[in-house]
C-alpha positions as CSV (number, residue, x, y, z in Angstrom):
1,M,-147.5,227.0,-64.4
2,K,-145.7,230.2,-65.3
3,N,-144.7,232.3,-62.3
4,R,-145.3,229.4,-59.9
5,I,-142.4,228.6,-57.8
6,A,-141.4,225.0,-56.9
7,L,-138.8,224.2,-54.1
8,V,-137.1,220.8,-54.6
9,T,-134.9,219.4,-51.8
10,G,-132.3,216.7,-52.7
11,A,-132.1,218.5,-56.2
12,G,-128.6,217.2,-56.7
13,G,-129.5,213.7,-56.4
14,F,-130.5,211.1,-59.0
15,T,-134.2,211.7,-58.7
16,G,-133.9,215.4,-58.0
17,K,-132.2,216.1,-61.3
18,Y,-135.1,214.7,-63.3
19,V,-137.7,216.3,-61.1
20,V,-136.2,219.8,-61.6
21,E,-136.0,219.2,-65.4
22,A,-139.6,218.2,-65.5
23,L,-140.8,221.0,-63.4
24,S,-138.8,223.5,-65.6
25,C,-140.4,222.1,-68.7
26,A,-143.8,222.5,-67.1
27,G,-143.2,226.2,-66.6
28,Y,-142.2,226.4,-62.9
29,S,-139.5,228.6,-61.6
30,V,-137.5,226.0,-59.7
31,I,-135.5,226.6,-56.4
32,A,-133.1,223.7,-56.1
33,W,-131.7,222.8,-52.6
34,S,-129.0,220.2,-52.2
35,H,-126.9,219.1,-49.1
36,D,-123.8,219.8,-51.1
37,D,-124.1,222.8,-53.5
38,A,-121.1,221.5,-55.4
39,S,-123.2,218.5,-56.6
40,T,-125.0,220.6,-59.0
41,G,-124.2,224.0,-60.4
42,T,-127.7,225.6,-59.8
43,A,-128.4,224.3,-56.4
44,T,-128.2,226.0,-53.0
45,G,-126.5,224.1,-50.3
46,V,-128.9,223.6,-47.4
47,D,-128.4,221.3,-44.5
48,L,-131.9,220.0,-43.4
49,C,-130.4,219.0,-40.1
50,D,-129.8,222.6,-39.4
51,P,-133.2,224.3,-38.6
52,H,-131.7,227.8,-38.5
53,G,-130.2,227.2,-41.9
54,I,-133.5,226.2,-43.3
55,S,-135.3,229.1,-42.0
56,S,-132.6,231.5,-43.3
57,A,-132.8,229.8,-46.8
58,L,-136.7,230.3,-46.7
59,T,-136.6,234.0,-45.8
60,D,-136.9,235.5,-49.1
61,I,-138.8,232.8,-51.0
62,D,-142.5,231.7,-50.9
63,P,-142.6,228.4,-52.9
64,D,-146.1,227.4,-54.3
65,V,-145.0,223.8,-54.1
66,V,-142.4,221.8,-52.3
67,I,-141.1,218.5,-53.4
68,H,-139.1,216.9,-50.6
69,L,-136.7,214.3,-52.0
70,A,-133.6,214.8,-49.8
71,A,-133.0,211.5,-47.8
72,V,-130.5,208.8,-47.2
73,S,-132.1,206.4,-49.6
74,F,-129.6,203.5,-49.9
75,V,-130.9,200.6,-48.0
76,G,-127.3,199.3,-47.3
77,H,-126.1,202.7,-46.0
78,S,-123.6,202.1,-43.2
79,D,-124.3,205.1,-41.0
80,I,-127.7,204.2,-39.5
81,E,-127.8,207.2,-37.2
82,E,-127.4,209.5,-40.1
83,M,-130.2,207.8,-41.9
84,Y,-132.6,208.4,-39.1
85,R,-131.4,211.9,-38.5
86,V,-131.7,212.9,-42.2
87,N,-134.9,211.1,-43.0
88,I,-136.8,212.0,-39.8
89,I,-135.4,215.1,-38.2
90,G,-134.4,216.6,-41.4
91,T,-137.9,216.4,-42.7
92,R,-139.3,217.6,-39.3
93,N,-137.1,220.7,-39.6
94,L,-138.4,221.4,-43.1
95,L,-142.1,221.0,-42.3
96,K,-141.8,223.1,-39.2
97,A,-140.1,226.0,-41.2
98,L,-142.7,225.8,-43.9
99,A,-145.6,225.8,-41.5
100,E,-144.1,228.9,-39.8
101,K,-144.2,231.0,-43.0
102,K,-146.8,233.6,-43.4
103,T,-147.5,232.3,-46.9
104,G,-147.2,228.6,-47.0
105,P,-147.0,226.3,-50.1
106,S,-150.2,225.0,-51.6
107,R,-148.7,221.5,-51.9
108,V,-146.0,219.6,-50.1
109,I,-145.0,216.3,-51.6
110,L,-142.9,214.0,-49.3
111,A,-141.1,211.1,-50.9
112,G,-141.6,208.0,-48.8
113,T,-140.9,204.4,-49.9
114,A,-142.8,201.3,-50.7
115,N,-140.1,199.5,-48.6
116,I,-142.4,200.1,-45.6
117,Y,-144.7,197.4,-46.8
118,G,-142.1,194.6,-46.2
119,N,-142.8,191.1,-47.5
120,V,-146.5,191.2,-48.7
121,E,-148.0,188.7,-51.1
122,G,-150.2,189.9,-53.9
123,I,-150.4,193.4,-55.3
124,I,-150.0,196.0,-52.5
125,G,-152.4,198.8,-52.1
126,E,-151.9,201.9,-49.9
127,D,-154.0,200.4,-47.1
128,A,-151.7,197.4,-46.6
129,T,-150.3,197.1,-43.1
130,P,-146.8,198.3,-43.0
131,S,-144.1,195.8,-42.0
132,P,-140.6,197.4,-42.6
133,Q,-137.9,195.0,-42.9
134,N,-134.8,197.3,-42.7
135,D,-133.7,200.7,-41.1
136,Y,-134.4,202.7,-44.2
137,A,-138.0,201.5,-44.3
138,V,-138.5,202.1,-40.6
139,S,-137.1,205.6,-40.9
140,K,-139.4,206.4,-43.7
141,L,-142.5,205.1,-42.0
142,A,-141.6,207.1,-38.9
143,M,-141.3,210.1,-41.3
144,E,-144.9,209.5,-42.5
145,S,-146.1,209.3,-38.9
146,M,-144.3,212.5,-38.0
147,A,-145.5,214.4,-41.0
148,K,-149.1,214.0,-39.8
149,L,-148.4,216.5,-37.1
150,W,-148.5,219.2,-39.7
151,A,-151.5,217.8,-41.6
152,N,-153.7,220.8,-40.5
153,D,-151.0,223.4,-41.5
154,L,-149.7,222.0,-44.7
155,N,-151.3,220.3,-47.7
156,I,-149.1,217.2,-47.6
157,T,-149.1,214.2,-50.0
158,V,-146.8,211.3,-49.2
159,V,-145.7,209.2,-52.3
160,R,-144.5,205.8,-51.9
161,P,-142.4,205.0,-54.9
162,F,-141.6,201.4,-55.7
163,N,-138.3,200.5,-57.2
164,Y,-137.2,202.8,-60.1
165,T,-134.0,203.3,-62.1
166,G,-132.5,205.3,-65.0
167,V,-129.5,206.9,-66.5
168,G,-127.4,208.5,-63.7
169,Q,-128.4,206.2,-60.9
170,S,-125.4,205.0,-58.7
171,E,-124.0,201.6,-59.3
172,R,-124.6,201.0,-55.6
173,F,-128.1,200.2,-56.8
174,L,-128.7,196.8,-58.4
175,V,-130.1,197.6,-61.9
176,P,-127.2,200.1,-62.7
177,K,-124.7,197.7,-61.5
178,I,-126.1,194.9,-63.7
179,V,-126.4,197.2,-66.7
180,S,-122.8,198.4,-66.3
181,H,-121.5,194.9,-66.4
182,F,-123.5,194.2,-69.6
183,K,-122.3,197.5,-71.2
184,R,-118.6,196.5,-70.3
185,R,-119.2,192.9,-71.3
186,A,-117.6,191.9,-67.9
187,P,-117.2,188.0,-68.0
188,I,-118.5,187.4,-64.4
189,L,-121.4,189.2,-62.7
190,E,-121.6,188.6,-58.8
191,L,-125.2,189.1,-57.5
192,G,-127.2,188.1,-54.5
193,N,-130.7,186.6,-54.7
194,I,-131.7,186.9,-58.3
195,D,-135.3,185.5,-57.6
196,V,-136.4,188.6,-55.8
197,I,-139.4,190.3,-57.6
198,R,-139.9,194.0,-57.8
199,D,-142.1,196.6,-59.5
200,F,-139.6,198.4,-61.6
201,N,-140.3,201.9,-62.9
202,D,-138.5,204.5,-64.9
203,V,-137.2,207.6,-63.1
204,R,-138.8,209.9,-65.9
205,N,-142.2,208.2,-65.2
206,V,-141.7,209.1,-61.5
207,A,-140.7,212.6,-62.1
208,K,-143.7,213.0,-64.2
209,V,-146.0,211.9,-61.5
210,Y,-144.4,214.3,-59.0
211,V,-145.1,217.2,-61.4
212,D,-148.6,216.2,-62.1
213,L,-149.2,216.1,-58.4
214,A,-147.8,219.5,-58.0
215,H,-150.6,220.9,-60.1
216,D,-153.2,219.0,-58.0
217,G,-154.8,220.6,-55.0
218,E,-156.5,217.9,-53.0
219,R,-155.8,217.3,-49.3
220,W,-153.7,214.6,-47.5
221,E,-153.4,211.3,-49.3
222,T,-150.9,208.6,-49.6
223,L,-150.1,207.4,-53.1
224,N,-148.2,204.4,-54.4
225,V,-145.9,205.4,-57.4
226,C,-145.7,202.1,-59.2
227,T,-146.5,200.3,-62.5
228,G,-148.4,197.2,-61.2
229,Q,-146.0,195.0,-63.3
230,E,-143.5,192.7,-61.6
231,H,-140.1,191.5,-62.8
232,S,-137.5,189.3,-61.1
233,I,-133.9,190.0,-61.5
234,R,-133.7,186.9,-63.8
235,D,-136.2,188.9,-66.1
236,I,-133.8,192.0,-66.0
237,L,-130.8,189.7,-67.1
238,S,-132.9,188.2,-69.8
239,M,-134.0,191.5,-71.2
240,L,-130.4,192.8,-71.1
241,E,-129.3,189.7,-73.0
242,D,-131.8,190.4,-75.7
243,I,-130.6,194.1,-75.9
244,T,-126.9,193.4,-75.9
245,G,-126.6,189.9,-77.3
246,F,-124.3,189.1,-74.4
247,M,-124.7,187.3,-71.0
248,P,-122.0,187.2,-68.4
249,E,-121.5,184.2,-66.1
250,I,-123.8,184.8,-63.1
251,T,-122.4,183.8,-59.7
252,V,-124.1,184.2,-56.2
253,N,-122.1,186.0,-53.6
254,A,-123.3,185.3,-50.2
255,N,-122.2,188.7,-49.0
256,F,-124.8,190.3,-51.3
257,V,-127.7,188.3,-49.9
258,R,-129.5,190.2,-47.1
259,S,-131.3,188.1,-44.5
260,N,-134.0,190.9,-44.3
261,D,-134.4,191.5,-48.1
262,V,-137.9,191.9,-49.2
263,K,-138.7,189.0,-51.5
264,R,-141.5,190.4,-53.6
265,L,-142.7,194.0,-53.8
266,V,-145.3,194.8,-56.4
267,G,-147.7,197.9,-56.2
268,D,-151.2,198.6,-57.0
269,P,-151.4,201.7,-59.1
270,A,-155.2,202.0,-59.0
271,R,-155.4,205.2,-56.7
272,L,-152.7,206.8,-58.7
273,K,-154.5,206.2,-62.0
274,A,-157.8,207.3,-60.6
275,R,-156.1,210.5,-59.3
276,L,-153.9,211.5,-62.3
277,G,-155.0,209.1,-65.0
278,Q,-151.4,208.2,-65.0
279,S,-150.1,205.9,-67.7
280,L,-146.6,204.6,-68.1
281,E,-144.6,206.4,-70.9
282,F,-141.4,204.1,-70.5
283,S,-141.6,200.2,-70.1
284,M,-138.9,198.3,-68.3
285,A,-137.3,197.1,-71.5
286,E,-137.2,200.7,-72.9
287,T,-135.6,201.9,-69.6
288,L,-133.0,199.2,-69.9
289,R,-132.2,200.1,-73.4
290,W,-131.9,203.7,-72.5
291,M,-129.5,202.8,-69.8
292,V,-127.4,200.6,-72.0
293,E,-127.2,203.2,-74.8
294,A,-126.4,206.2,-72.5
């Protein structure tokens, strides 16, 4: 991939840092955009809600691949208006600017979310009917629909990652919060519903998928990024007990229980495996050990 240029938005975020590293290791020249250029020393500060700023930032670059990760991604984010503005309008501004370039990218990867599926029993494939249960999921589903307006001008792939985690993820998210308590051997851990079931992945696995897709040239498709394996929060607690030899007292805090929380979210990776022959490099137990030992 030498001499190929990859543009990554949200490069200063949790996922972005791993994607930038994986692209660099694959031989790409990486242009990193972040809303706040102070978040990473190598990123350019670009506000996706400023269409003129985007056009200016694209003036002298012709990326071969664009991986759009920039978003408000925390389900419990308090500023709902900002979430919709960034996730929908920000993405629209980026796609419009890319489509207007004389030399457009060969591939645009848009990071959606598996949260759009809502509460669906069984293993969820890409053709499942969306049933978003929170504003974050609604904003991402709307982003997908909006992106189709540029399907004839840009080679767009929407990825729908299920839950994933790793070193560096904010403790606002559940798994890093739990790991932190085990590392500190905090005597009490307050959680919400510990019986929710998720398809947990490793951020390094996810970054590899995005880089592999960057090499691929097929047209519009939606892909689940998942493992097909399910774990409850109880399972996570048990694995961490095995790793650390410690178990805090678990108490349920009603303030952490969301009425619209998705109870079970497990993906079908068949399309991804057929497309990329993707196999998991890191299991959930390996991911948790990595986080504990970091």
